[in-house]
C-alpha positions in Angstrom: 75.8 79.9 53.1 77.0 83.0 54.9 79.8 81.0 56.6 80.8 79.6 53.2 81.1 83.1 51.7 83.1 84.3 54.7 85.4 81.3 54.3 85.9 82.1 50.6 86.8 85.6 51.5 89.2 84.4 54.1 90.9 82.1 51.5 91.1 85.0 49.0 92.7 87.3 51.6 95.1 84.6 52.5 96.1 84.1 48.9 96.7 87.9 48.8 99.3 87.5 51.6 97.2 88.6 54.6 98.0 87.4 58.1 95.6 85.7 60.4 95.4 88.9 62.4 94.5 91.0 59.4 91.9 88.5 58.1 90.4 88.2 61.6 89.9 91.9 61.9 88.4 92.2 58.4 86.0 89.3 58.8 85.4 89.1 62.5 86.5 85.4 62.5 88.5 83.8 65.3 92.1 83.0 64.4 91.5 79.4 65.5 88.8 79.1 62.9 91.0 80.7 60.3 93.7 78.2 61.1 91.4 75.3 60.3 90.2 76.9 57.1 93.5 78.1 55.8 96.2 75.7 56.9 96.6 74.2 53.5 96.5 77.5 51.6 100.0 78.5 50.3 101.1 81.7 52.1 103.5 84.4 51.2 103.3 87.6 53.3 102.3 90.7 51.4 104.2 94.0 51.7 102.0 95.3 54.5 102.6 92.1 56.5 106.3 92.3 55.8 106.3 95.9 57.1 104.5 94.9 60.3 106.9 92.0 60.8 109.8 94.4 60.3 108.4 96.9 62.7 107.7 94.2 65.3 111.2 92.8 64.9 112.8 96.3 65.4 110.6 96.8 68.4 111.7 93.5 69.9 115.4 94.3 69.1 115.0 97.7 70.9 113.3 96.0 73.9 116.0 93.4 74.2 118.7 96.0 73.8 117.2 98.1 76.6 116.8 95.0 78.8 120.4 94.1 78.3 121.6 97.7 79.0 119.5 97.7 82.2 120.9 94.4 83.3 124.5 95.5 82.7 123.9 98.7 84.6 122.4 96.7 87.5 125.2 94.2 87.6 127.9 96.9 87.5 126.2 98.7 90.4 126.1 95.5 92.4 129.7 94.7 91.5 130.9 98.2 92.6 129.1 97.7 95.9 130.6 94.2 96.4 134.1 95.2 95.6 134.4 98.4 97.5 137.6 100.5 97.6 140.8 98.8 96.5 143.6 98.6 99.0 147.3 98.5 98.2 147.3 94.8 98.8 144.3 94.4 96.4 146.3 96.2 93.8 149.3 94.0 94.5 147.3 90.8 94.0 145.5 92.3 90.9 148.9 93.0 89.4 150.1 89.5 90.1 147.1 88.1 88.2 147.6 90.5 85.4 151.2 89.5 85.0 150.3 85.9 85.1 148.1 86.3 82.1 150.0 88.9 80.1 153.6 89.1 81.3 156.8 87.5 80.1 157.7 84.5 82.2 160.5 82.5 80.5 162.9 85.3 79.8 164.1 87.1 82.9 162.8 90.5 81.8 159.7 92.3 83.1 157.5 92.8 80.0 153.7 93.0 79.4 152.2 93.1 76.0 148.6 94.3 75.4 146.4 96.5 73.3 144.0 97.7 75.9 144.8 101.2 77.3 143.1 100.4 80.7 145.2 97.3 81.1 148.4 99.2 80.3 147.5 101.9 82.7 146.8 99.4 85.5 150.1 97.7 84.8 152.0 101.0 85.1 150.2 101.9 88.3 151.1 98.4 89.7 154.7 98.7 88.6 155.0 102.1 90.2 153.1 101.7 93.5 153.9 98.0 94.2 157.3 97.5 92.5 158.7 100.9 93.2 159.5 101.9 89.6 159.2 105.3 88.0 158.5 106.5 84.4 162.2 106.5 83.6 162.3 102.7 84.0 159.7 102.2 81.2 160.5 101.4 77.5 157.7 100.9 74.9 157.7 99.1 71.6 154.7 99.4 69.4 153.4 96.7 67.0 151.1 98.3 64.4 149.3 97.4 61.2 149.2 99.2 57.8 145.8 100.8 58.6 147.1 102.4 61.8 148.3 106.1 61.6 151.8 105.8 63.0 152.2 109.4 64.4 148.7 109.2 66.0 149.5 105.8 67.5 152.8 107.0 69.1 151.1 110.1 70.5 148.2 108.0 71.8 150.4 105.6 73.8 152.7 108.4 75.0 149.6 110.1 76.5 148.1 106.9 77.9 151.3 105.8 79.6 152.9 109.1 80.5 156.1 107.8 78.9 158.0 110.3 76.8 158.5 109.5 73.1 162.3 109.3 73.5 161.7 106.1 75.5 159.9 104.4 72.6 161.7 101.8 70.5 161.4 101.2 66.8 157.8 100.6 65.7 157.1 97.3 64.1 154.6 97.3 61.3 152.9 94.0 60.4 152.8 94.0 56.6 152.1 90.3 56.1 150.1 90.0 52.8 148.6 86.6 53.8 147.4 87.8 57.2 143.6 87.4 57.9 141.6 90.6 57.5 139.0 89.6 60.1 140.7 91.8 62.8 141.3 94.8 60.4 140.5 98.1 62.1 139.8 96.4 65.4 143.1 97.6 66.9 143.2 101.4 66.0 146.4 101.9 68.0 148.0 98.5 67.6 149.6 96.6 70.4 152.4 97.7 72.8 155.1 95.9 74.7 155.8 97.6 78.0 159.3 96.7 79.2 161.1 97.6 82.4 164.7 98.9 82.2 166.8 98.6 85.4 168.8 101.8 84.6 171.7 100.6 86.8 169.4 99.6 89.7 169.9 95.9 90.3 166.5 95.4 92.0 164.7 96.6 88.9 166.3 94.1 86.6 166.5 90.4 86.8 165.7 90.5 90.5 162.4 92.2 89.9 161.3 89.5 87.4 162.4 86.8 89.9 160.3 88.5 92.7 157.2 88.6 90.5 157.6 85.0 89.5 158.0 84.3 93.2 154.8 86.1 94.0 153.0 84.0 91.4 154.5 80.7 92.6 153.6 81.6 96.2 150.0 82.4 95.2 149.7 79.0 93.4 150.9 77.1 96.5 148.2 78.7 98.6 145.3 77.7 96.3 
């Protein structure tokens, strides 16, 4: 009889939206027994259970986030140790790969288009240290969107590149009304096209583009 009364109480608690853990603590009944008794009882978690689930979920999210952060930090530390200090030749090869992915190839003009400040900085360092250019050889054209602040964008890229504003071309603003809004606000400073101007120096014009394409071709042949 006592077991029957406990079972009735368990059923009643379950109908009230209690979890197996809660019922087990209230009645001192194993969860395996509750599973046999209550598996056919309709169940909708009550507010207390929902709160517990929410807290548990947040805790798990926090744990996973911390685990991810720890893993990223560990891998970055390992990567730094593996890579070591970059040599000039390392920079040369890194720039070749960068140009292969982002540079103009069909037209005989040295140009790289990107929105990432770090990529642009690397490109400029490569063009200066490996290709022998200086700031006067650079020309910048900005592609922005209506949600970008034009003056702020120009100032940003001038600081990032070290290129004076008088070497910036006309800014193009993308005003297409049918353009997808999925990427809205994801490019706060738009995209820039970094171009090389020969400024009367033959080796920095068509010949430089041909050299870069030669580096790329030679690399492919050795793979």
